[in-house]
C-alpha positions in Angstrom: 4.4 6.6 32.8 4.0 9.7 30.7 6.7 11.9 32.0 9.9 11.9 34.0 9.3 13.2 37.5 11.5 16.2 38.3 12.4 16.9 41.9 12.8 20.7 42.5 15.1 21.9 45.2 12.9 24.9 45.9 10.2 22.6 47.2 12.6 21.4 49.9 14.5 24.5 50.9 14.8 28.2 50.3 18.5 28.3 51.0 19.5 27.1 47.5 21.1 24.0 48.9 20.6 21.1 51.2 23.3 19.5 53.4 22.4 16.4 55.3 24.6 14.0 57.3 23.3 10.5 56.8 23.6 7.2 58.6 22.2 3.8 57.7 19.3 4.3 60.2 18.3 7.6 58.6 18.4 6.2 55.1 16.3 3.2 56.0 13.8 5.5 57.6 13.5 7.6 54.5 13.7 4.7 52.0 10.0 5.0 51.0 10.6 8.5 49.9 11.7 9.4 46.3 12.5 5.8 45.5 11.3 6.0 41.9 13.3 7.0 39.0 13.5 10.8 38.6 15.7 13.7 37.6 16.5 16.8 39.7 16.8 20.4 38.8 20.0 20.6 40.9 23.3 18.9 41.4 23.7 16.1 44.0 26.9 15.1 45.7 27.7 12.2 48.0 30.7 11.9 50.3 30.8 8.4 51.6 32.7 8.1 54.8 31.8 4.5 55.7 29.9 1.6 54.1 28.7 1.5 50.5 25.8 3.0 48.5 24.4 1.9 45.1 22.1 3.7 42.7 21.2 3.6 39.0 22.1 6.6 36.9 20.8 6.7 33.3 20.2 3.0 33.6 23.8 2.2 34.7 24.4 0.9 38.2 26.9 2.9 40.3 28.4 1.8 43.6 30.0 4.4 45.9 32.4 3.0 48.5 33.8 4.5 51.7 36.2 7.4 51.1 34.7 8.2 47.7 33.0 11.3 46.2 30.2 10.9 43.7 27.9 13.4 42.0 24.8 13.4 39.8 24.1 16.1 37.2 20.8 17.8 36.9 19.9 16.2 33.6 20.6 12.6 34.7 17.8 10.2 35.6 18.5 8.2 38.8 17.1 6.3 41.7 17.5 7.1 45.4 20.8 5.6 46.7 20.5 2.4 48.7 23.2 2.0 51.3 24.8 -0.7 53.4 26.4 0.3 56.8 26.5 3.8 55.4 27.7 7.1 56.9 28.4 10.2 55.0 27.2 13.5 53.6 24.5 14.3 51.0 24.6 17.7 49.3 22.0 19.1 46.9 22.8 22.5 45.3 21.2 24.9 42.8 23.4 25.3 39.7 23.5 29.1 40.3 25.6 28.5 43.5 28.3 26.7 41.6 30.9 28.7 39.8 31.0 28.0 36.0 34.6 26.7 36.2 33.5 24.1 38.8 30.5 23.1 36.7 32.8 22.7 33.7 34.9 20.3 35.8 31.9 18.3 36.9 30.5 18.0 33.4 33.7 17.4 31.6 33.2 13.6 31.7 30.0 14.1 29.7 27.8 11.7 31.6 30.5 9.1 32.4 31.4 10.4 35.8 32.5 7.6 38.2 33.0 7.6 42.0 36.3 9.2 42.8 38.4 7.7 45.5 39.7 10.1 48.1 42.9 10.0 50.2 42.4 9.7 53.9 43.4 13.3 54.3 40.9 14.5 51.6 38.1 12.5 53.3 39.0 14.2 56.6 39.0 17.6 55.0 35.6 17.1 53.3 34.1 15.8 56.6 35.5 18.8 58.6 34.3 21.4 56.1 30.8 19.9 55.7 30.5 19.6 59.5 31.3 23.3 59.9 28.7 24.2 57.2 26.1 21.9 58.8 26.6 23.4 62.3 26.3 26.9 60.9 23.1 26.1 59.0 21.4 24.6 62.0 21.9 27.6 64.2 19.0 29.9 65.0 20.5 32.8 63.1 21.5 31.5 59.7 23.8 33.7 57.6 23.4 32.6 54.0 26.3 34.7 52.8 28.7 32.8 55.0 27.1 29.5 54.2 27.3 30.1 50.5 30.9 31.1 50.8 31.8 28.0 52.7 29.8 25.9 50.2 31.8 27.4 47.3 34.9 26.1 49.1 33.4 22.6 48.9 32.6 23.0 45.2 36.2 24.2 44.5 37.6 21.2 46.4 35.3 18.8 44.6 36.1 20.3 41.2 39.8 19.9 42.0 39.3 16.3 43.1 37.4 15.5 39.8 40.0 17.4 37.7 42.9 15.5 39.3 41.1 12.2 39.0 40.4 12.9 35.3 44.1 13.2 34.8 43.8 15.8 32.2 45.6 19.1 31.4 42.7 20.5 29.4 40.9 22.4 32.2 40.2 25.9 31.0 41.6 25.1 27.5 40.1 25.6 24.1 39.2 21.9 23.8 37.5 21.9 27.2 35.5 25.0 26.2 34.5 23.4 22.9 33.6 20.1 24.7 31.1 21.9 27.0 29.6 24.0 24.2 29.2 20.8 22.1 27.5 19.1 25.0 25.0 22.0 25.4 24.3 22.0 21.7 23.9 18.2 21.7 21.3 18.3 24.5 19.4 21.0 22.7 19.5 19.7 19.1 19.9 15.9 19.2 16.4 15.4 17.7 17.3 17.6 14.7 21.0 17.2 14.1 22.9 13.9 14.2 26.0 14.6 12.1 29.4 15.7 13.5 29.6 18.3 10.7 26.3 19.8 11.9 27.8 20.5 15.4 31.1 21.7 14.0 29.2 24.2 11.8 27.3 25.5 14.8 30.6 25.9 16.6 32.2 27.6 13.6 35.1 25.1 13.5 36.0 22.1 11.3 34.7 18.6 12.0 38.2 17.2 12.4 39.1 19.8 15.0 35.9 19.2 17.0 36.6 15.5 16.9 40.2 16.0 18.1 39.0 18.3 20.9 36.4 15.9 22.1 38.8 13.0 22.1 41.4 15.0 24.1 38.9 16.0 26.8 36.5 13.0 26.9 38.5 10.2 25.3 35.7 9.6 22.7 34.7 10.9 19.3 31.9 13.2 18.3 30.1 10.3 16.7 30.3 8.3 19.9 28.7 11.1 22.0 25.9 11.6 19.4 25.0 7.9 19.5 25.3 8.0 23.3 22.9 10.8 23.6 20.4 9.2 21.2 20.5 5.9 23.1 20.0 7.7 26.5 17.0 9.7 25.1 15.6 6.5 23.6 15.9 4.6 26.9 14.2 7.5 28.8 11.3 7.4 26.3 11.0 3.6 26.4 10.9 3.7 30.2 8.8 6.8 30.9 6.4 6.8 28.0 4.0 4.4 26.3 5.1 5.4 22.8 5.7 2.5 20.5 9.1 2.1 18.9 8.1 3.8 15.6 6.7 6.8 17.6 10.0 7.0 19.6 12.0 6.9 16.4 9.8 9.8 15.1 10.2 11.7 18.3 14.0 11.4 18.1 14.0 12.6 14.5 14.5 9.4 12.6 12.7 9.1 9.3 13.5 5.4 9.1 12.4 3.6 12.3 14.0 0.4 11.2 17.4 2.1 11.2 16.7 3.5 14.7 15.8 -0.1 15.9 19.0 -1.5 14.4 21.1 1.3 16.0 19.5 0.7 19.4 20.1 -3.1 19.2 23.7 -2.6 18.1 24.5 -0.1 20.8 22.7 -1.8 23.7 22.8 -5.5 22.8 19.0 -5.8 23.0 15.9 -4.6 21.2 14.0 -1.6 22.3 11.1 -3.6 23.5 13.4 -6.0 25.4 14.9 -3.0 27.1 11.4 -1.7 28.0 10.3 -5.0 29.4 13.5 -5.6 31.3 13.6 -2.3 33.1 9.9 -1.8 33.7 9.5 -5.3 35.1 12.6 -5.0 37.3 12.3 -1.4 38.5 11.6 -2.5 42.0 15.0 -4.0 42.2 16.9 -1.0 40.9 
């Protein structure tokens, strides 16, 4: 366990995306494939028409029910979905195919995305659109321009679904823009910078304004997201590496490993070593 496996879309298709209708039988047949924890270099979407599916994303269990949309971001560590009486659609897409405005909508929940319940009409519309795309992509003469255009319609629909479910008026606003820039900076700099004022300075705004913007878009403060990112990175290192707690604290930029240990225990309710033992010993059940 020295690294986090990354599944690359280009290893499975040269179209920039995969679209697969799935049934319980097909999922059982493929169950031995990609069962382990991994991350992807692409987005994954599920439209569940019937049944339920469960997965673990960044060590949190998620259950997707019938008539729900769920998606996983490229950076998130997850397991293959396990389904019961399932029928639906699986879509994997290279980020370059998704309009930035749509990506903003998908990432606006900053790692807290939950399955979104669809109306019966919405489920029908998704099913019809994806069926059209699937039929066109399985023809002898594949027109990628047409397929990508149709796929963009799916992303626009999905982004609108997520936007409405998020019940926010911030789409395209200054706070939404700052939220996404902050998230990018956080991903790139968490090992070096852990103070809200550091990120405010990089964004050339005041710390109170950044905090207000984050709360408006995500519902949580800058400090919350900094701690959230630290804990996620710590969990990944505990699971996928053999570094001891002091080495992990050093890797994450903590000079005082005792402070890191207290932070981890306070935020997760267990010690770092307890987390490692719990998840490594029970990974076959995830």
